[in-house]
Structure formats: structure tokens, C-alpha cells
C-alpha positions in Angstrom: 84.0 26.4 39.4 82.2 24.0 41.7 82.2 20.3 40.8 78.4 20.3 41.2 78.3 17.4 43.6 76.3 19.4 46.2 73.3 19.5 43.9 71.1 16.5 44.5 68.1 17.5 42.4 68.0 15.4 39.2 69.0 17.3 36.1 66.4 17.6 33.4 66.2 18.8 29.8 64.8 22.3 29.1 63.7 22.8 25.5 62.8 26.2 24.1 61.4 26.6 20.5 60.8 30.0 19.0 61.4 31.6 22.4 58.8 29.5 24.3 59.4 26.5 26.5 57.6 23.4 25.3 56.0 22.7 28.8 52.9 21.1 27.4 54.9 18.5 25.5 57.2 17.4 28.3 54.9 14.6 29.3 55.3 13.0 25.9 59.1 13.4 25.7 60.8 10.0 25.7 64.4 11.2 25.5 66.6 13.9 24.3 70.1 13.3 22.9 72.7 15.9 21.8 75.9 15.0 20.0 78.7 17.6 20.2 82.1 17.1 18.6 85.1 19.1 17.5 84.8 17.5 14.1 81.1 18.0 13.3 78.1 20.3 14.0 76.1 19.7 17.1 73.0 17.6 16.5 70.0 17.1 18.8 67.5 14.3 18.5 64.2 14.6 20.4 61.9 11.6 20.6 58.3 12.0 21.7 55.3 9.7 22.1 52.4 11.1 20.1 48.7 10.4 20.8 45.7 11.0 18.6 42.8 12.9 20.0 39.1 12.6 19.3 39.3 15.3 16.6 42.0 13.2 14.8 44.8 15.6 15.7 48.0 14.4 17.2 49.6 15.8 20.3 53.0 16.6 19.0 53.0 16.9 15.2 49.8 19.0 15.3 50.9 21.2 18.2 52.3 23.8 15.7 55.6 23.9 17.6 58.1 21.9 15.6 58.5 23.4 12.2 61.6 23.3 10.0 63.8 26.3 10.7 62.2 27.1 14.0 65.0 28.2 16.3 65.5 25.9 19.3 67.6 25.8 22.4 68.5 22.8 24.6 69.6 23.3 28.2 70.4 21.2 31.2 68.2 22.3 34.1 69.8 21.8 37.5 67.0 23.3 39.5 68.4 26.6 40.7 70.2 27.3 37.4 70.5 25.9 33.9 73.4 25.7 31.3 73.1 25.6 27.6 73.9 22.4 25.7 73.3 23.7 22.2 71.2 26.1 20.1 70.2 26.0 16.5 67.3 25.2 14.2 64.8 22.4 13.7 66.1 20.5 10.7 63.8 17.5 10.3 60.5 16.3 11.8 59.6 12.6 11.4 56.1 11.4 12.4 56.0 7.6 12.7 52.5 6.2 13.1 52.6 2.4 13.0 49.4 0.3 12.9 49.7 -0.7 16.5 48.1 2.0 18.7 50.3 3.5 21.4 53.5 3.2 19.5 53.4 6.5 17.5 56.5 8.5 17.7 57.7 11.9 16.6 61.4 12.4 16.1 62.7 15.9 15.8 66.3 16.6 14.7 67.9 19.9 15.3 71.3 21.2 14.2 73.4 24.0 15.6 73.7 27.4 13.9 76.2 26.1 11.3 73.0 24.9 9.5 72.5 28.6 8.5 75.8 28.6 6.8 75.1 25.4 4.7 72.2 26.6 2.6 73.7 28.2 -0.5 76.5 27.2 -2.9 78.4 30.4 -3.4 81.0 31.4 -5.9 83.0 34.4 -4.8 86.5 35.8 -4.9 87.5 36.8 -1.4 91.1 37.8 -1.8 93.4 39.0 -4.5 96.9 40.3 -4.8 95.7 43.9 -4.9 93.2 43.4 -2.0 94.4 40.5 0.2 92.4 39.3 3.2 93.3 37.1 6.1 91.2 34.1 6.9 90.2 35.8 10.1 88.9 38.8 8.3 86.9 36.6 6.0 85.4 34.8 9.0 84.5 38.1 10.6 82.7 39.3 7.5 80.8 36.0 7.1 79.8 36.0 10.8 78.5 39.6 10.5 76.4 38.7 7.4 74.7 35.9 9.5 74.1 37.9 12.7 76.7 35.9 14.6 79.3 37.2 17.0 82.8 36.1 16.1 86.1 35.2 17.8 88.7 34.5 15.0 92.4 34.8 14.8 93.9 36.4 11.6 95.6 33.3 10.3 97.0 33.1 6.7 97.0 36.1 4.5 95.7 35.1 1.0 97.0 36.5 -2.3 94.4 34.6 -4.2 91.4 32.9 -2.6 88.0 32.1 -4.0 84.9 30.2 -2.6 83.1 27.6 -4.6 81.0 25.8 -2.0 78.6 26.4 0.9 79.9 28.9 3.4 80.5 26.4 6.2 82.4 24.1 4.0 84.6 27.0 2.8 85.2 28.1 6.4 86.1 24.5 7.5 88.6 24.3 4.6 90.2 27.6 5.7 90.3 26.5 9.3 92.0 23.3 8.3 94.6 25.2 6.3 95.5 27.3 9.4 95.3 24.4 11.9 92.3 26.0 13.5 89.1 24.7 15.0 85.8 26.1 13.8 82.5 25.9 15.6 79.5 27.9 16.7 78.4 28.1 20.3 75.8 30.4 21.9 75.5 32.6 18.9 79.3 33.1 18.3 81.5 31.7 15.5 84.9 30.6 16.7 87.8 30.0 14.4 91.1 29.7 16.3 93.8 27.2 17.4 92.9 24.8 20.3 92.8 26.8 23.5 94.9 25.0 26.0 95.8 27.8 28.4 92.4 28.8 29.8 90.8 27.9 33.1 89.6 24.2 33.2 86.0 23.2 33.6 84.7 21.5 36.8 86.8 18.4 37.5 85.9 14.9 36.5 86.3 12.8 39.6 87.0 9.0 39.4 87.1 6.7 42.4 86.7 9.7 44.7 84.2 8.3 47.2 81.2 10.6 47.7 82.8 13.1 45.4 82.7 10.7 42.4 80.8 12.1 39.4 82.3 9.8 36.7 80.7 6.3 36.5 83.1 5.0 33.8 86.6 6.0 32.6 89.0 4.2 30.3 92.2 5.5 28.6 94.2 4.4 25.7 97.9 5.5 25.1 98.9 4.9 21.5 102.6 4.9 21.1 102.5 4.3 17.3 101.5 7.8 16.4 103.9 10.2 14.5 105.9 12.6 16.6 106.7 15.0 13.8 105.4 15.9 10.3 107.6 16.7 7.3 106.8 18.8 4.3 108.8 19.2 1.1 109.9 22.7 0.1 112.3 24.2 -2.4 115.8 24.8 -1.0 116.8 28.4 -0.4 119.6 28.1 -3.0 119.7 26.0 -6.1 116.9 23.8 -7.5 117.0 20.9 -5.1 114.2 20.2 -2.7 114.5 19.9 1.1 112.3 18.8 3.9 111.0 21.0 6.7 110.0 19.1 9.8 107.4 20.4 12.2 107.1 19.3 15.8 103.9 19.9 18.0 103.7 23.4 19.4 100.6 23.1 21.6 100.8 23.5 25.4 101.9 20.2 26.9 99.1 18.9 29.3 101.3 17.0 31.7 104.8 16.6 32.9 106.2 14.5 30.0 105.3 14.9 26.4 104.0 11.7 24.8 106.7 11.2 22.2 109.0 8.3 21.2 112.0 10.1 22.7 111.4 8.7 26.2 111.7 5.2 24.7 115.1 6.0 23.1 113.8 5.9 19.6 114.5 8.3 16.8 111.5 10.7 16.1 108.7 9.1 14.1 108.2 11.5 11.1 105.1 11.4 8.9 105.3 13.0 5.4 102.5 15.4 4.4 101.7 15.7 0.7 101.6 19.3 -0.2 98.1 20.3 -1.4 98.0 21.2 -5.1 98.1 24.9 -5.6 98.8 25.8 -2.0 101.4 28.3 -1.0 104.5 27.2 1.1 103.0 29.1 4.0 99.8 27.2 3.9 101.6 23.8 3.4 103.7 24.5 6.5 100.6 25.6 8.5 98.8 22.3 7.5 101.9 20.3 8.5 102.0 22.1 11.9 98.3 21.3 12.4 98.8 17.7 11.6 101.8 17.5 14.0 99.6 19.0 16.7 96.7 16.5 16.0 99.1 13.6 16.0 100.4 14.6 19.4 97.0 13.6 21.0 98.4 10.1 21.8 96.2 9.6 24.8 92.5 9.3 24.3 90.1 8.8 27.2 86.5 7.8 27.1 84.0 7.8 29.9 80.6 8.7 31.3 79.5 11.4 33.7 76.5 11.3 36.0 75.2 14.7 34.8 73.4 15.5 38.1 76.4 14.8 40.3 78.7 16.7 37.9 76.3 19.6 38.0 77.5 21.2 34.7 77.4 20.8 30.9 80.8 19.5 29.8 81.9 21.6 26.8 84.0 20.6 23.9 87.0 22.7 22.8 87.9 23.3 26.5 90.1 21.9 29.2 88.9 19.6 32.0 90.8 18.1 34.8 90.5 14.3 35.5 91.5 13.1 39.0 91.6 9.8 40.8 93.1 7.7 38.0 96.7 7.7 39.3 99.8 9.8 38.9 100.4 8.8 35.2 97.0 9.7 33.8 95.5 12.3 36.2 95.6 15.9 35.1 94.3 18.2 32.3 92.7 16.9 29.2 91.1 18.6 26.1 87.5 17.7 25.4 87.0 16.2 22.0 83.3 15.2 22.0 80.4 14.8 24.4 77.1 12.9 23.9 74.4 14.3 26.2 71.5 12.0 27.0 68.4 13.0 29.0 65.8 10.3 29.9 63.7 9.1 32.7 66.8 7.5 34.2 68.6 10.8 34.5 71.2 12.9 32.7 74.3 11.2 31.3 77.3 12.7 29.5 79.5 10.3 27.5 82.8 12.0 26.7 86.0 11.6 24.7 89.1 13.5 25.9 92.5 14.0 24.4 95.9 14.5 26.0 99.4 15.0 24.7 101.4 14.1 27.8 101.5 12.0 30.9 102.1 12.8 34.5 99.8 14.9 36.9 101.0 18.5 37.0 97.7 20.1 38.1 95.3 19.8 41.0 91.5 19.8 41.2 89.7 22.7 42.8 90.0 22.8 46.6 86.4 21.4 47.1 87.2 18.5 44.8 90.4 17.5 46.7 90.9 13.8 47.0 92.6 14.2 50.4 89.3 13.4 52.2 88.6 10.3 50.2 88.4 7.2 52.3 
């Protein structure tokens, strides 16, 4: 994938509501912000100036475009092509008309397609001893009921499992039980472990001369994070209890895993309280998930010039960072991205995760730092 640096046309925000681009309202758009995170649904906030006409109608709120539950799509338009940032539904519309003329604003908030799964409190038995279902099978059925495509791994097989919540809260709980991530992107529901073996996105280039697309980058390496997670289980013989210890099993994104071992310390083990009523299989899965999450001892924050980067940086995917030295250059996992479109351009503020140090990958050939001077 190209780094996008050859594209000099400023990136802009393309907004489609109910299948139609809002071309007539672009002159009133102040800014558009989209928050995307592994831990929460994607949220878009659109801020418009609004002007009252001679017939007492207002340009934005009376345009008949932004109505709750209207489907919407936000894209980054790079001129010759565009890439989707998020899609979902209009959640709220706030019209603010202060006394002082010229300061009226309309603020539209949109949420991704998980909003559709958060409407009803449902009580339902999904799995029994006679008819067990895996969590992946449950996710597939739910996705089909809501016209979503699905990519879900089977996960735990449940002897007894009931839902007593909204659907998205139920799915998040099951994802947590398996150590999976759950999100919706481009009409597809994903419920799977972190994907650390796929192709990385276009590289983030720091201090790379004319190839630079990152305007700010900072990294924190936290050594006081647990290396392993222990869970108490019954011994195979007798009535005593014993501890099972889980170590991270994710792909290591670097040459040296970020653990205490390199410092000559004994492993730092964190104890997980076994959830009430959970099976041993689920308790071990939750402990494994916690061990994997604790392995992200390196967290990086920074900001991309969206036009120079030339792409939408996506969460739940790998990205290479280069130009920050042998220790910290290499592959990272994208945790969150805040997209901001305004008159000053397109910026992407990101948070990245890493479970190792040492550069063991290279940027694409056209991103090579060899020519930096």
C-alpha cells in the first residue's frame, strides 16, 4: 500500500445521508470529528453554522436531511479516491440558537451500526446442555437478524447461556469472555482475537524528510505491567486448589518481548478473580485475554497529517512506524484514532500498542528511509 505522500490535494470530508451527499450543506460545515476506538463504538460529531432565511426557516435543521435514525456515512476524500471512516445512524441533533445573530450552530451526532444492537432489552436463552451453541454461532445469528455480514470465530461452547440485556452489551460480554474484540465496520460484525498476522497499513513516517507524514509522535514503555495472569482452579486430584498461570500468546511485534525477564526479575503475576458462575474454560479464557492485554507495555501517541498520509488509519489493524530508532521502530497495533476535518486540513490523532521492542520489519519500498537526508 502506498504511503500516500504523492497526493498533494488537501483531503476533505465527504458526508452522505440517506444515500445522498449533503453538497448544499458543505458551506455551513465548521468541522467533522470521528472517534474510533477498540473499546467503544465509533462516534461522529458534525458541527454546522446555521442561518435563518427570510421565511424563518434555518439552513441546516430545516433542510430535512438530519433526522434521527437516518443512515449516514463519513469518508475521507483524497480527490481521485475516497476511504470510509465510519458508517452508522444519526443519533442526536442539537440546534443551538443563541440571542446573538450569526452564532447559531447545529451539532449532529452519529453512531456506528452498533447503535442498531442497543435498542431493546432482550431476555433469551441461547444455549442449553441439550442444544449448546458457541459464541461465534450466536454472533452469526444476531448479525443475520440485523442484516450485517459477520466474521466471527467459534469461541467458547456454552452449556448454559442466557441474555438479559441489550444485544450489543450481551455480545461485548461474550467477546470479553473469549478474549475477543468486537466491532462493526462497513456493514460487517467482527468478533475475533486481535489480528496481528495480516498485512500492515501504510506506514507512519517520522523524521523522514519529505516522506514525513507524522507531525507528532511520543511513546511510553511501562515496565510495571504484569507479565502473566494466574487463575485458581481445582486440582486434578484431591480437594485442594491450584493456580494455572497464563502467559501472553499473541504474535510478538518486535525482536524482544516486553517482559521483566530481560531485567533478570521473576515474572510479575497478576491474580484474576474467577467470575461467579463461570466455567473453568471461561475463567482460563478470560485470564488469557487479560495476559494478552497486559502485554501491551508500549503505548504510542501521535498525529498524522491526513493529506500526506493519504489513507484512513484503521483500528484493529497493524501499522508500521519508522524513523524513531532501532528500539521503537516496527509494527504496532492501532488502538484508537480521532479523525478531525476542518478548514485547516485533515488530522488523525492515534494511539498505538506494542508488546515488544526492536525493529524487525521494514516500510514499503517507496517509504524507505534510505533516501532521507
